[in-house]
N, C-alpha and C positions, 0 to 999 in steps of 0.2 A: 234475832237480836242484832245481827250485823247484815246489812244489805249493801252490796256494791254493784254499780251499773256503769260500765264503760269508763272506769276511772283512769285518768291519765295525768302524768306530771312531766312537763318539759322544762328544760333550763336552757338559757342562752349563755354560752361560755366563751369568754374572750381568749383567743389563742394567738400567740405571736412567736416568731423565732427568737432565739437568744441574741444578745448584742445590744450595744448602746443605740445604734441607729434605729433598730427595730423598736426599741423602747420609746425613743423620741417620736417616731412616726405614729405609734399607737396612741399618743396623747391626742392627736387631732383626727386620726382616721382608724377606728377600731373595726376589726372583723370578728364576727361572732359565728359560732357554730351551735346548732340546736342539738342538745343531748336529751335523749328520751330515757327517762328513768323508769316510768311506768306507762304502759301502752295498752289502754283499753281493757282493764281487768273487770271481770264480773263474777260474783259468787255470793252465796248466802250462807250464814252460819246461825244455827238455832241456839236458843238459850240453853246453857248448861253443857254445850259441846266443848271438847278439848280437841283443838285442830292444830296440826303442825303446818307451819308456813315455811316452805323450803325453797332453796334456790342457790346457785353458785354466788360467789362474791360479785357484787355489782348487779345482781338480778333485779333489785328494786324492793327488797323485803322491808328494810328499815324505812325507806321513803313511804311505802304503803302504810306501815304502822303509824308513822308520823301524821299522815293525812287522816287516818281513822281516829287518831287521838286529838286532832285539831291543831297540831303544831305547824302543819303545812297546808296551804290551800291548793286544791287540785287545779290543773290547767283546764280540765274538762271532765265531764262525767258527774255522777252523783254517788253519795254514800250516806247511809244513816246508821247510827249506833245507838242502841237502846231507845230508838224513836227520835233521836236528835240528829241534826246536821252538824257534824263535828266542827266545821270551820266557823260556825256561829259562836262556839265556845260558851254556851249557856251555862249558868252556874249549876243547874241540876245535872247537866251532862257531865261536867267536870267532877261532880261528886259520885258519878256512877261508873267511872273508868279509872284505870291506872296503867301507865306505861312504865315498865321496869326494864332497865338496860344493865347488862353486866359490866359495861365499861364506864358507867357514870354513877355518881353517888349523890345522895341528898343529905346524908349525915354530916353534921358539923364536926370538923376534924378534931378540934381540941375539947369538945364537949361530949358527954356521954350520950348514947342513943336515946335515953329517956327524955332528954331535952328536945330532941327532934320530934319524938312522939307527941310531947305536949304542944309543940309548935304546930304540927299537922292537925291536932285536935282543934286548935283555934282556927286554922285556915279553913278547914272543912266544916267548922261549926258543929262538931259531933257532940251530942249531949253527954254530960259527964258520966252518967250511969252506963250508957252504951259504950263509951270509951273504955271505962274500967273493965267491963265485961269482955269486950273484944280484945283488949290488951292482954288480959289474963289468958284467954284462949290461945292467942298467937304466941305468947311467951311459953306456954306449955307445949304447944305443937312443935315449936322450933327449938325448944330447950335452951333458951337464952336468959333464964332468970338471973344468972350470975354475971351476965355481960352488960346489961342495959345501964348499969351505973358506972362502968369503966369508960374512960375517954376513948373515943373512936380510934384515935391514932395508936392505941395499945392493942387493938384487936387484929387478929389474923384476917386474911382475905375471906375465908369461909365464914368466920364469925361476923364480919362486916356485912356480907351478903345476906345472912340470916336476919340481921337487924334492919337492913335495907328493905327486905320483904315485909317485915313487921310494920315498919314505918309507912310503907306503901299501902298496906291493907287495913289500917286502923279505921278507915271510914267505910269498910265493907263494900268495895266496888263490885258492881255486877259484871263488869267486863274487865278482863286482865290481859294486857298485851305484854308478853315477856320476850325481850330481845336478848338472846344469848345470856340467860340468867345464871348458867353454871360455868361461864368462861373463866378459866384460870383456877378452878377448884379441883381438889384431888378426888379420887374415885369415891371415897367414903362420903365426902361432903356432897358430891353430885347426887349420890343415891339418897342422902337425907333431904336435899332440895326437891328431888322428884317426889319423894313421899309426902312432903309438905304440900306441894302444889296439888297433888291428887286429893289430899285430905281437905284442902280449902275448897276445891271444886265440888267435892261431894257434900261437904257440910253446908256450904252457902249457895250451891247451885250456880256458881259463877261460870261465865263463859271464858274460856282460856284460848288465846291464840299465841302459839309458841314458835319462835324462830331459834334454831340451834344448828351448829355444825357437828354437835355430838349426837350421833344417831341413836345412842342408848337413851338419850332424853326423849327423842321422838317415839321410839319403839315402846318405851315404858308408859308414856302419857297420852299418845295421840292415836286413836283408832282411825282418824281421818287425816289426810294430808292434802294440802294445796301446794302445788309446785309451780313456780314461775321462773322464767328465764328471759333475760333481756326485756324485762317489764311485761312479758306476756304470759298468760296462763297456759301451762302445758299439761297439767293433770289435776284433777279434783275428784277424790274418791277414797275408798278404803285403802289403808296401808297394806293390809294382807293381800288385797286384790292386785295392787301394784307389784308386790313381790312375785305373786304367781304369774302375772303377765310378762314381766321382764326376765324373771329367772325361775322358770318352773322346775328346774332340776333341784335335786337334793345334794347336800354335802354329807358324806359318810366319813367319819373320823375313826380310825382304827388304832389301837395301841397293842403292840405285840409283846409277848413274853420273851422273845428272842429275835435276833435279826432275821429279816425275810428279804429274799431277792426281789428286785423291782419287777422282774418278769412275772413272778408269781402274783404280785399285786395287780399288774396290768391284765392278767388272765381273768380277774374277777369281772371285768367289763367296766365301761365308763371311762372317764378321763382322770388320770392321776395328776392331782394338783401338787402334792408334795409326797416325798417318800424318803425315809431314812431308817436307821437301825431300830429306832424306838416305835415307829408307827407310820401311818400314811393317811392322806386325805384324798378322797375320790369324789368327783362330780358325776352323779348318775341320774338317769331319767327317773322321775317319780314312780312310774309304773313298774320299773324293774328293781325297786328298792328291796323288796322281799327276797327275790331270787339272788341278788348280789350278797345280801347279808347271809343267806343260807350257805352260799359257796364259801364266803369268808370264814364262817364258823366251822365249816367241815374240813377246810383245806389249810387253814393258817392258824398259828398259835395266838389267837385273839384273846387278849386279856381284858379289854374294855372296848366299847364302841359307842358312838353318838351319831344320831341322825338329826339334821337341822336344815333350815332354809339357808340360801346364800346370805352372807353378811349384808346387812342393810346398807352399809357404806358402799359396797360394790354395786348394789341395785341402783342406788341414787346416782352414783358416778356414771353408770351405764346410761341412765336416763338423760343426764346432762350431755353425755357424749353424743347420743342420738339426736338431741335437740340441736347441738352445734353442727352436726352434719347436715341436718335439714335446712338450717339457716344459710349454709354456704352453697346450697344448690341453686 
């Protein structure tokens, strides 16, 4: 569904020192620097996949999504989406995709979302019967039946984002680019958004490419992740495999019935991450999990315990740190 070959995007940026003299000089003699936003990306995404597109701020994620949606022309390289070249912006291509960003909106501020729905139906030339069917499905999935007749300005951020998604999906795009779709939403609304995105993917077989700094979004939706840094590909594969590769150890969380000395916790083995009167968190090798748990249950007043992988935020941060060290060598 999406094929990218050596995709690159460079900008020429004018830079000058502050001051009036420098400003006057720049009128007749400007100096430009080349800024590399995307640097030779290559990857393939199959129809129906949900893929996390990750990277630190300034890595080139949004620039890549804009090139894949036809908003920006690449400096070099090739990309096809749903069989189309994005930069040509063919009408059939535009009907098959949608780019949703959590920091921009298409809803008309003083009008109810239903008016934007009707406008999009006309723009995308959606048959009336299909529009009514799709709108009914989206309203039910998102739970916005009571909201679409209210002026947009009266809706909360979470309610607006639900309506934004409905407006974006009325023409049933086959490829969905989501750029920080849950930014600014509370935990409950983030969970609702994730559930909707998964339902849409499964119901319509849509391909989903998601960028987010909320790792809960990625963990819940994306079995595969593509990681870029400074415009270059650094990882493409299973999210679970990435976690095992970068952080093979387990986290053991213990809750105690009474206070326990730190030395008794250290005696279990592994590295003590935190320890207080209520409990402790240990980082232990995966192969020693069973023996450590047995020692804890037999020697300490354990009231509850939990075994899990390292937090995804730490794994991704570790990957970014490794990439930064590699680039400075």
